[in-house]
VEXDREN-2710 file (C-alpha; in Angstrom, 1 decimal):
% VEXDREN-2710
k/r/px/py/pz
1/MET/-5.4/3.9/-12.0
2/THR/-8.0/5.4/-9.7
3/SER/-8.0/8.9/-8.4
4/GLN/-5.3/9.8/-6.0
5/PRO/-5.7/10.2/-2.3
6/ARG/-5.9/13.7/-1.0
7/ARG/-2.6/15.3/0.1
8/SER/-2.1/18.0/2.6
9/ASN/-0.9/21.3/1.1
10/ASP/-0.8/23.2/4.4
11/PRO/2.8/24.3/5.0
12/SER/2.3/24.7/8.7
13/GLN/0.8/21.3/9.1
14/LEU/3.5/19.7/7.1
15/THR/6.1/21.4/9.3
16/THR/4.4/20.1/12.4
17/VAL/4.1/16.6/11.1
18/ASP/7.7/16.5/10.1
19/HIS/8.7/17.7/13.6
20/LEU/6.6/15.0/15.3
21/LEU/8.2/12.4/13.0
22/ARG/11.6/13.6/14.1
23/GLN/10.5/13.3/17.7
24/LEU/9.4/9.7/17.0
25/ALA/12.7/8.9/15.5
26/ASP/14.3/10.3/18.7
27/GLY/12.3/7.9/20.8
28/ASP/9.3/10.0/21.9
29/ARG/6.5/7.5/21.5
30/GLU/3.9/10.0/22.8
31/ALA/4.5/12.0/19.6
32/PHE/2.5/9.3/17.7
33/ASP/-0.7/10.3/19.6
34/ARG/-0.1/13.9/18.7
35/LEU/0.6/12.9/15.1
36/LEU/-2.6/11.0/14.4
37/PRO/-5.1/13.9/14.5
38/LEU/-2.9/15.8/12.0
39/VAL/-2.8/13.0/9.4
40/TYR/-6.1/11.3/10.1
41/ASP/-8.0/12.9/7.2
42/GLU/-5.2/12.0/4.8
43/LEU/-5.0/8.4/6.2
44/HIS/-8.8/8.2/5.8
45/HIS/-8.6/9.2/2.1
46/LEU/-5.8/6.8/1.6
47/ALA/-7.9/4.0/3.1
48/MET/-10.8/5.0/0.9
49/HIS/-8.4/4.6/-2.1
50/HIS/-7.6/1.1/-1.0
51/ARG/-11.2/0.4/-0.1
52/ARG/-12.5/1.2/-3.6
53/ARG/-10.6/-1.9/-4.8
54/TRP/-12.8/-4.0/-2.5
55/SER/-16.3/-2.6/-3.2
56/GLY/-18.9/-5.3/-2.4
57/ASP/-17.0/-6.6/0.6
58/GLU/-19.0/-5.2/3.6
59/THR/-16.5/-6.7/6.1
60/LEU/-14.0/-4.0/5.1
61/ASN/-14.7/-0.7/6.7
62/THR/-12.6/2.4/5.8
63/THR/-12.3/3.5/9.5
64/ALA/-11.4/0.0/10.5
65/ILE/-8.6/0.0/7.9
66/VAL/-7.2/3.3/9.2
67/HIS/-7.3/2.1/12.8
68/GLU/-5.7/-1.3/12.1
69/ALA/-3.0/0.4/10.1
70/TYR/-2.5/2.9/12.9
71/VAL/-2.0/0.0/15.4
72/ARG/0.6/-1.5/13.1
73/LEU/2.4/1.7/12.6
74/ALA/2.4/2.5/16.3
75/GLY/4.0/-0.9/17.0
76/THR/7.0/-0.1/14.8
77/PRO/10.0/-0.6/17.1
78/GLU/12.3/2.2/15.9
79/PRO/10.4/4.3/13.3
80/ALA/12.5/6.3/10.9
81/TRP/10.0/8.1/8.7
82/HIS/11.7/10.8/6.7
83/GLY/8.9/13.4/6.4
84/GLN/5.1/13.1/5.7
85/PRO/5.4/11.6/2.2
86/HIS/7.5/8.8/3.5
87/PHE/5.2/8.2/6.4
88/MET/2.2/8.0/4.1
89/ALA/4.0/5.5/1.8
90/VAL/4.6/3.3/4.9
91/ALA/1.0/3.8/6.0
92/SER/-0.1/2.7/2.5
93/ARG/2.0/-0.4/2.9
94/ALA/0.4/-1.2/6.3
95/MET/-3.1/-0.8/4.7
96/ARG/-2.1/-3.2/1.9
97/HIS/-1.2/-5.8/4.5
98/VAL/-4.5/-5.2/6.3
99/LEU/-6.3/-6.0/3.1
100/LEU/-4.0/-8.9/2.4
101/ASP/-4.7/-10.5/5.8
102/ASN/-8.4/-10.1/5.1
103/ALA/-8.0/-11.7/1.7
104/ARG/-6.1/-14.7/3.2
105/ARG/-8.8/-15.2/5.8
106/ARG/-11.4/-15.3/3.0
107/GLN/-9.4/-17.8/1.0
108/ARG/-8.8/-20.1/4.0
109/GLN/-12.6/-20.1/4.6
110/LYS/-13.3/-20.8/0.9
111/ARG/-10.7/-23.5/0.0
112/GLY/-7.1/-24.5/0.0
113/GLY/-4.8/-25.7/-2.7
114/ALA/-2.9/-24.1/-5.6
115/ARG/-4.0/-20.9/-7.3
116/GLU/-4.0/-20.3/-11.1
117/ARG/-1.4/-18.0/-12.6
118/ILE/-2.9/-14.5/-13.1
119/PRO/-1.5/-12.0/-15.8
120/TRP/-0.6/-8.5/-14.6
121/HIS/-3.4/-6.9/-16.6
122/ASP/-5.9/-9.3/-15.0
123/VAL/-4.6/-8.4/-11.5
124/GLU/-5.2/-4.7/-12.3
125/ALA/-8.6/-5.4/-13.7
126/ALA/-9.6/-7.5/-10.6
127/LEU/-8.4/-5.0/-8.1
128/GLU/-10.0/-2.1/-9.9
129/GLY/-13.3/-3.9/-10.5
130/GLY/-16.6/-3.4/-8.8
131/GLY/-19.7/-5.5/-8.4
132/ASN/-19.5/-8.8/-6.6
133/ALA/-16.1/-10.0/-7.8
134/VAL/-14.7/-10.1/-4.2
135/GLU/-13.2/-13.5/-4.6
136/ALA/-11.4/-12.5/-7.7
137/ARG/-9.9/-9.5/-5.9
138/ALA/-8.8/-11.7/-3.0
139/GLU/-7.1/-14.0/-5.4
140/ALA/-5.5/-11.1/-7.3
141/LEU/-4.2/-9.5/-4.1
142/ILE/-2.7/-12.7/-2.8
143/ALA/-1.1/-13.4/-6.2
144/LEU/0.3/-9.9/-6.4
145/ASP/1.7/-10.1/-2.8
146/GLN/3.6/-13.2/-3.7
147/VAL/5.4/-11.7/-6.7
148/LEU/5.9/-8.4/-4.8
149/ARG/7.8/-10.4/-2.2
150/ARG/10.0/-11.8/-4.9
151/LEU/10.4/-8.4/-6.5
152/GLU/11.5/-7.0/-3.1
153/GLN/14.3/-9.6/-3.1
154/HIS/15.2/-8.8/-6.7
155/ASP/14.9/-5.0/-6.5
156/PRO/13.7/-3.4/-3.2
157/ARG/13.4/0.0/-4.8
158/GLN/11.1/-1.2/-7.6
159/SER/9.0/-3.0/-5.0
160/ARG/8.5/0.3/-3.0
161/ILE/7.7/2.1/-6.3
162/VAL/4.9/-0.4/-7.0
163/GLU/3.5/0.0/-3.4
164/CYS/3.5/3.8/-3.8
165/ARG/2.1/4.0/-7.3
166/PHE/-0.3/1.0/-7.4
167/PHE/-1.5/0.7/-3.8
168/GLY/-0.9/4.3/-2.6
169/GLY/-2.2/6.0/-5.7
170/MET/0.8/8.4/-5.6
171/SER/1.9/10.4/-8.6
172/ILE/5.4/10.0/-10.1
173/GLN/6.5/13.1/-8.2
174/GLU/5.0/12.1/-4.9
175/THR/6.6/8.7/-5.1
176/ALA/9.9/10.4/-5.8
177/VAL/9.6/12.5/-2.7
178/ALA/8.4/9.6/-0.5
179/LEU/11.4/7.4/-1.6
180/GLY/14.0/10.1/-1.8
181/ILE/14.8/9.5/-5.5
182/SER/14.3/11.4/-8.8
183/SER/11.2/11.4/-10.8
184/ALA/13.1/9.9/-13.8
185/THR/14.2/7.0/-11.5
186/VAL/10.5/6.4/-10.5
187/LYS/9.3/6.4/-14.1
188/ARG/12.1/4.0/-15.2
189/GLY/11.5/1.7/-12.1
190/TRP/7.7/1.7/-12.6
191/THR/8.0/0.7/-16.2
192/MET/10.5/-2.1/-15.4
193/ALA/8.5/-3.3/-12.4
194/GLN/5.3/-3.6/-14.4
195/ALA/7.1/-5.7/-17.0
196/TRP/8.7/-7.9/-14.3
197/LEU/5.4/-8.4/-12.5
198/HIS/3.6/-9.3/-15.7
199/ARG/6.2/-11.9/-16.5
200/GLU/6.3/-13.4/-13.0
201/LEU/2.5/-13.5/-12.6
202/THR/2.2/-15.2/-16.0
203/THR/5.1/-17.7/-15.7
204/ALA/6.0/-18.1/-12.0
205/PRO/5.4/-21.6/-10.5
206/GLU/2.1/-22.0/-8.7
207/THR/2.1/-22.1/-4.9
208/GLY/-0.4/-23.4/-2.5
END
């Protein structure tokens, strides 16, 4: 797994961010504009973490990922983010979908039809790879999204753990805080989720 995105350790900032998140939950939409400057650097580092998986694709710009994710988060009808770790986990998910939409556009331009089954370790290798393997990463992200959707139906908690750990680059402890569960539960869920994803990616029926 790549290096983790930078986390804020400033207690005063964390307190302010949590206060603004509570205001958002209470219906103060203007609080989002006050929130962005406080978390922008952290969002930018999170976007860089995602961006590293897509080196070689010049159409993906770190700042553009941040702004697109911001638009999606700002459009959340009734946000209920329980503190900064939870907010960053949701932001990471939004960035994943920005990347996914981009991958789907690439695949539509390239070709249609069924995709081959991709083992979990090959998905990891493709998403962590550099060079010019952009098409392989697009295929891997789309394949992973398909099985993550099934995992969410099977076990929503494990799906969130994968999003935090694999896409958000969060540690076991950070994932536990973001999801409001114990570190032991995260470790167990992460192990089980990886086994489930490996099995599904290897044996699940192909889709077009």
